[in-house]
C-alpha positions in Angstrom: 60.9 58.5 -170.2 61.1 62.3 -170.3 57.4 62.5 -171.0 56.6 60.3 -168.0 58.7 62.5 -165.7 57.1 65.7 -167.2 53.7 64.1 -166.6 54.5 63.2 -163.0 55.8 66.7 -162.4 52.7 68.3 -163.9 50.5 66.1 -161.8 52.3 67.1 -158.6 52.0 70.8 -159.4 48.3 70.4 -160.1 47.8 68.4 -156.9 49.5 71.0 -154.8 47.5 73.8 -156.4 44.2 72.0 -155.8 45.1 71.5 -152.1 45.9 75.1 -151.6 42.7 76.3 -153.4 40.3 74.1 -151.5 39.8 76.7 -148.6 38.9 79.4 -151.2 36.1 77.3 -152.7 34.8 75.7 -149.5 31.3 76.5 -148.5 31.7 75.5 -144.9 34.1 78.3 -143.9 33.7 80.6 -141.0 32.0 83.3 -143.1 29.3 80.8 -144.1 28.8 79.4 -140.6 28.5 83.0 -139.1 25.6 83.8 -141.5 23.5 81.2 -139.6 23.9 83.2 -136.3 21.8 86.1 -137.4 21.9 89.5 -139.0 25.0 91.2 -140.1 26.4 94.2 -138.2 25.3 92.8 -134.9 27.3 91.0 -132.3 26.2 87.4 -131.7 27.3 85.8 -128.4 28.8 82.4 -128.9 28.4 79.7 -126.2 31.4 78.9 -124.1 33.6 76.5 -126.1 33.5 72.9 -125.0 35.7 70.1 -126.4 34.0 68.7 -129.6 31.3 71.3 -129.5 33.0 74.6 -130.6 30.8 76.9 -132.6 33.9 77.9 -134.5 37.3 76.3 -134.8 40.1 77.1 -132.4 38.1 79.0 -129.7 39.7 79.4 -126.3 37.6 77.7 -123.6 38.7 80.4 -121.1 37.2 83.2 -123.2 33.7 84.3 -124.0 33.3 85.2 -127.7 31.0 87.5 -129.7 31.1 87.6 -133.5 30.0 90.3 -135.9 29.9 89.9 -139.7 30.0 93.1 -141.7 30.3 94.5 -145.2 32.2 97.8 -145.9 30.5 98.2 -149.3 28.2 101.0 -148.3 29.8 102.5 -145.2 32.4 101.9 -142.5 31.6 99.8 -139.4 32.1 101.1 -135.9 32.6 98.8 -133.0 31.8 100.2 -129.6 31.9 98.3 -126.3 32.5 98.8 -122.6 34.4 95.8 -121.5 35.5 94.4 -118.1 39.0 95.3 -116.8 40.0 91.7 -117.2 41.8 90.8 -120.5 39.8 91.4 -123.7 40.8 91.4 -127.3 39.3 92.0 -130.7 40.4 90.5 -134.0 39.2 91.5 -137.4 39.3 88.9 -140.2 38.7 89.2 -143.9 36.0 87.1 -145.6 38.5 84.2 -146.1 39.3 84.1 -142.4 42.7 85.7 -142.5 43.5 87.9 -139.5 44.0 91.5 -140.8 43.9 93.4 -137.5 43.9 92.8 -133.8 43.9 94.8 -130.6 43.8 94.0 -126.9 43.2 95.9 -123.7 46.9 96.6 -123.2 47.4 98.0 -126.6 44.3 100.2 -126.4 45.2 101.2 -122.8 41.5 101.4 -121.8 38.5 99.3 -121.1 36.2 101.1 -123.5 36.6 99.9 -127.1 35.8 102.4 -129.9 37.0 101.0 -133.3 36.2 102.3 -136.8 37.0 99.9 -139.6 37.2 101.7 -143.0 38.3 101.1 -146.5 41.0 103.2 -148.2 38.4 105.0 -150.4 36.2 105.8 -147.3 39.3 107.0 -145.5 40.0 109.5 -148.4 36.5 110.8 -148.1 36.7 111.0 -144.3 39.9 113.0 -144.4 38.1 115.7 -146.3 35.5 116.3 -143.6 36.3 114.3 -140.4 33.4 114.2 -137.9 34.1 115.1 -134.3 32.8 111.8 -133.1 36.0 110.1 -134.3 38.3 112.1 -131.9 38.4 109.2 -129.4 38.0 106.3 -131.9 40.8 104.0 -133.2 40.4 104.3 -137.0 41.7 101.3 -138.9 42.0 101.4 -142.7 41.8 97.9 -144.2 41.7 96.8 -147.8 38.8 94.5 -147.4 35.1 94.6 -148.6 33.7 92.0 -146.2 34.9 90.6 -142.9 34.0 89.7 -139.4 35.2 90.7 -135.9 35.6 88.4 -133.0 35.5 90.1 -129.6 36.9 88.0 -126.7 36.7 88.5 -123.0 38.6 86.4 -120.4 36.3 84.5 -118.1 38.7 82.5 -115.8 36.3 82.3 -112.9 32.5 81.8 -112.8 31.9 85.2 -111.2 33.2 87.0 -114.3 31.0 85.2 -116.8 27.9 87.4 -116.0 29.8 90.7 -116.4 31.5 89.5 -119.6 28.2 88.3 -121.0 26.5 91.6 -120.3 29.5 93.5 -121.9 29.4 91.4 -125.0 25.6 91.6 -125.3 25.7 95.4 -125.2 28.6 95.7 -127.7 27.6 97.6 -130.8 28.8 96.7 -134.3 27.0 99.0 -136.7 27.5 101.8 -139.2 29.6 104.8 -138.4 28.2 106.8 -135.5 
């Protein structure tokens, strides 16, 4: 009797562990799907989300999205964009899709985005000899090696779509400037 209870308890623990580990071993995660959009360290404009045809899960249909995959192994990534005065936001995710940083137009208090994403080791090197180009940048130190950024612009009406599209197409997601 006690062995049967122990066996059931062990089976339950194993089942729960497997359920929680599935996302870590999945090959159809956001990171893998973003690789099909094009080269890393470039923003790729996603089509407007439509029910049943979202390029990624949980996209807001009132927002235009651009996505940039990056690796911080060799150098930091700098995201620069001039965005419309309407609402915009950027979210940085780690390779597993966990949100590690976010910023919007109200927090930044400006329409121009200048964001440097950097690892703790790169930050230590940067503190020794900071470049003047970082005076206006928002520098974010994150303990990640790979990730992706999702830049979103509100497009409530049809007239805003063209401006938002142009802003997202000219957004830069490259190495440190």
